[in-house]
N, C-alpha and C positions, 0 to 999 in steps of 0.2 A: 413654424412661426416665421414671420418676416421682420426685417429691422424696423419697418414702418409701424410695427405693432408694439414697439417698445417705448412709445410716448417720448421720443427724442425730438429736439428742436428741428426745424426745417433746415436750418443751416448744416446741422450735423448729418441729417439724412441725405442731403444733397452731396455732401463730401464722401459719405460711405457709399452711396449709389454709384458715384463716379469711379470709385475703386473696385466696383464689380461685386460688392457685398449685397446679397439679397436675403439669405438666411443667416442668422447668427449661429456660431458653433455652440456646442452644449455649454462650455464654460461661459461663453458670452450670454447665452440665453438665461443661465441661472444667476450670474453675477450681477449683470447690468441693473436689474430691478432692485436688488438688495442695495447696491451702491447709491442708486437714485433715491432710495429711501432713507439714506443717511446712516445705514447700520454699519458696524464694523464687520469685517469679512476675513475668513481664512479660506483661501483657495489652493486646492492641491491639484495641480495640473502640470503635465510635463511639456517640454518644448514642442511647439508646432501645434498647439491646440487653440491658439488665438487669444491667449490670456492678456497680452498687452492691450488689445482692443477692448477687453472685458473690463479693464479699469480705465483706460484713456478715455473712451467715448462717454461714460456717465460722468467723469470728472469734468470734461469739457462742457457738457450739458449744464452741470451745476454752476460752474464758474461763469459761463456765458450769461446765465440768468442773473447771477449776482452782480457781475461786472457791468454787463450790458454795453451801452455806449458811453460809459462814464469817461470823463476826461481827467479824472483824479489820478494822482500819482499811482502807478502800479505797485502792488505788493505781492510777495510770494504767498500764494494761497493754496497751492498744491506742491508737494514735494515727493519725488520718486527716488528711492535709493536703491542702486544696483551694483553688483560687485565689479563688473568689468567695463572698461572704456567701450568696447564694441557694443555691449548691451546698452549702455547709455546713449550711444549715437543712435542705435536702432530705435530705441523707445522715443527719443526726442524727434526722430523723423516721423514716427507714428503720430505723435501729438501735432506736429505741423500739418500732416496730411488730414487728420480729422477735423482740425480747427481752422482750416484755411478760409472758411466763410464767416469767421468770427474775428473780433478784435483782440483775441487773447495772444499774449507774447510767451513763447517758450524759450528757455535757455538750457543748453546741456553743458555740464562742466565736468572735468576730470583731470587727473594729474599727468605728468609727463610731458606737458606743454606749458608755454607761458601763461601765467595767470592774468596778465595785463588786459587782454581782450575780454576775458571773462569778467573781470572787476568793472571794466567800463560798461559792459551790458547790464550788470546788476545795478550799477549807478543809475542807468536810464530807466530801470524798473522792469520786472518780469512777473507774470502771473503764475507760471508753471516752471518748476526747477527740476531737472533730472540730473543726478549727480552720482559719482562714486563717493564712498565713505571718507576717504583721506582728504580729498580736495575740499569737501564740504566742511569738514571740521577745520581745516587750515584756514579757509576763507572766513569762517565764522570767528575763529580766534583772532583774526586780523581786524575784525569789525566791519566786514563787507557784506555780511548776511544777516537779515532780520527775519526770524521765523515766528514772530509773535502774532502774525495775522493768518497763520496757517489753518486751513479748513481740513485738508485731506493729506495723510501721509501714507505712502505705499512702500512697502518693503518687498522688493521683487527678487526672486531666486534667493530666498533666505537661507535655504540649505547650502547653496554655494558660498554665500558670504560667511557662513559658519565654517566650511571647509577651508576658505582662504584666511581665517583668522580675524575676520572683521566683527565678530559678534559684540565684543566690547565697545567698538566704534559705534555699532548700531545702537547700543544701549545709551551711549553718550548723546547720540543725535536725538533719540526718542525724547530724552529728558530736556532738550532745548525747545521742544514744541509745546504748544498749549495742551492742557489736560483734557480740554473739550473737543479736541480734534476727532476726525474720523479716521480709523486706521485700517488698511488693507494689507494683508500679508499673503503673499503668493510663494509657494515652494513646490518643487517637483517631488520631494520626499518630506516626511515629517518626523525626523529624529527627535529624541526626547529634548534636546536643548531648544529646538524650534517651538515645541509644544510649551515648554516652560516660558519662552519669550512671549509667546501669544497670551498665556495665562497672566503674565505680569504686566502687559501693556494694552491688550485689547479689552473692550467693554462688551460683555455678552455677545460675542461674535456669532454671525451665521457661518456655517461650514459648507463649502461646496467642494465636491470631488469629482473629477471626471477622468477618463482614460486611466485607470489604475496603473500604477507603476510597473506592475508585474506583466501587463499586456503589451504585446508586440503588435505593430501594424499588420493586418491580414494581407495587405498587398505588398509585404516586403519579403522577398525570398531570402532565407537565411542558409548560409553555407559555413562549415567548419573544416579547417585544414589542420591536421595534427602534423606539426613541422619541426624538425630539428632547430632548436633555439639559434644556432649559429648560421642557419641557412634561410632565416626569415627574409632578409633583404634580397637574396637570390630568388626566393618564391615570389615576392612582390614584383620584381622585375619580370619574372616569368609570366605572371598573370597579366600585367599591363601590356606586355609585348604580344603574347600569344592570343590573348583574347580582346585585344585592341581596346582597352579600357581608357576612358578619358573623362574628365570631370569627376575625378575621385577624391573623396575626403578620407584621409588616413589618420587614425588616432594612435598616438604614441603616449607612453606613460609619462615620459620626462621631456624636458626642454632639450637636453643634450641629445636624447635618443631621437627626437624629431630632427634636429640639425644633421645628425649622422645619416638618417634615411634620406634626407634631401641630397647631401653630397653624393651618396652612393647612386642615386637615380641620375643625378646630373652627369656623373661620370659616363653613364650609358645614354647620354644625350635625351633623357626624359625631362622635359621642363617641370620643375617642381619648386615649391616654396614652402617655408615653415612659418607658422604662426604660434607665438607663445608670449609669456610675460616679460622676457628679456628683450623683445623688439620694442622700438619706439612707437609711439602712436601713429606717426606718419607712415612708418614702414609697415605697420600692421594693416592700415587702411589701404595702402598701395597694394599689398598682397591680396587683400580681400577683393578689391576691385578688379585686379588682374584675374582672379579666380572666377568670379561672377561673370566677367566678360569673355571667359574661356580662352584667355591669352596664356594661362597656366594650367596644364592638364591635371596636376596632382598637388593637393594641398595637404600638408602634414601638420596636425595641430594637437596640442594638449587639450584635456577636458575643459580646463578653465577658459582658455582662449576660445574654444569652439562654442561656448554658450552664446556668443555674439553672432554666430554664422547662421543666416536665415535665408535659405535658398530653396524655392519651391520645387524645382525640377533638378533634384540632385540624384543621379542614377545609382551611384556606388558609394558604399561606406566600407571601409576596411579596418578592422581591429588589428593593427600590427602587434600591439601588446593588449592582452586581455585585461580588463579592469578587475581589481580585486573586490570591488563592491558590485554586486549583481545588478542593482538598479541602474548603475551607470551604463551597463550594457544596453539596457532598454532605451535610455536617453540617446545614446550614440546611434543605434540603428534607427531611431526615430527621425534622424536627419533626412532619411531618404524615404520614398513612398508617400510624399505628402501631396495634398491637394488633388487626391484621386489618381496620382501617378503611381506606377509600379517602381519598385527599387530592389536592389540586391545588397545584402549585408554579408560581408566575408570576414571570417575571423580565423587568425593564426593562433594556435595553441601549442606552446612549447611544453616539454615534459614537466618543467617546474610550475607551469601555469594550469595543469590538469585539475587541481582542487579548485581553482577559480571557475573552471568551465562546469564542474559538477554543481557548484553553488548557483551558477547562472541557470542551469537546466532545471533545478529545483524551483526556481523563481518563475521562469517563463513557461514551463510545462508544455513545451513544443518539441517535437522531433525534428531536430536540425539535421539537414542533409550532410553527411560526412563525404568529403571528396578525398578519396585515397589515391586516386590516379594522378599523382604529381611527382616530380623528381626528387623531393627532399623530405620523405615521410618519417615519422616515428609513429609506432602503434600504441594506441591507448591502453592496450593490455600489457605492454612491456613493462619492466620494472621502473618504479618511480626512483628519482635521484637518491642515492644512498642505500638503496635496496640491493640485495644480492639476488641474482637471478635463481629461479627455482630449478632444482636438479641440474646444477651446473657442474661442469668439470673445470677445476681451476686452471690446469695446464691448457685445456682447450680454450677457456675464456682468455687467458693471457695471449695465446697465439692470435685469437680473433682481435683482441685489443691492440697488439702490435700491428697486425694487418691494417686494422681501421686507421691507426695513427698514421701509418705510411701513406695510406690512401688519401688522407686529408692533407698531408704535406704536399703530395703530388697534384691534388686537385687545384686547378687554376681559379682563383677567386676574382671577381670583378670589383669588389669594393675594398 
């Protein structure tokens, strides 16, 4: 199928063609006709499948037909709610790109910056609003937002909004919108709370699912390193230096952990930056731009912040910390190997993370290459933390322990 087969306006087809889009992705091919028909939709698709265009393009088509060349004051007719500032900016840019040959006006709002420019833009009138939940409710409470003319509501990355504690805010937002609206819900996973939300607020929705969350991209080479927990930063530096890695996205479980990894790499003269929720919006955008422009070779991110990172040619993803949710592993490594490009996904597994790795293997059902030839290994067959070694001699174990501790004290660490 070609985009020109989707009965889209010539203005949109021109913009899409200029972006190099010829064939819609599976989520786009399935979703666009449903949205054009005015149906509610539940879309289950992971990052990198083209789902932003799957809802943005048909919304622009509908609004362009409704608004046309009208000179009347603009009103919010489409609202996209998304969990992070980076995602909001990315979605807003997509709307601007696809609607550039229409007279539609898009505005992106989020917290962490002054609300004054956003309020002024709202007063001038907008057709499409992209927002994070907190800033949306705040401006509505102040009387700067009118959602009574809304045609379409999009809840994007619904599972992430659930994880970030926004689910009650989302319910409040939904109740502020007209009951006869069209509602589109997109989520990478479908936990019970998201299914309940859909049943509560969507009317007889169509369901579209592509790229099942258990599947990993075929063109992504996966590797696993069983590494002593205290040696992960040493191993990271070892790989970056000896394999000459650049343009690397590293996942850390916590914000504090991400900052510590960056500090350790910088001490070894590796240009690195961290991106997470404690960074200001300007700082996050600056870091993202530097990484995209290859001014920074290593970007260390938490899962939430990484949802807004969209880079087609990203060669390396490293799981510095393994996620405790198997599906998150699939989302992470899906950042590489996009648009027909190859990619390498490397994971570090400490002894305490071995149960996480077992769960991941059950989900993906792929034989991941184990790299044992590195300086800081522990063996998957060795005892788990808290377990006693089998057939061990206590005095011998004590001697080994003292020897090991002495070795650790004498080992020079770079972090």
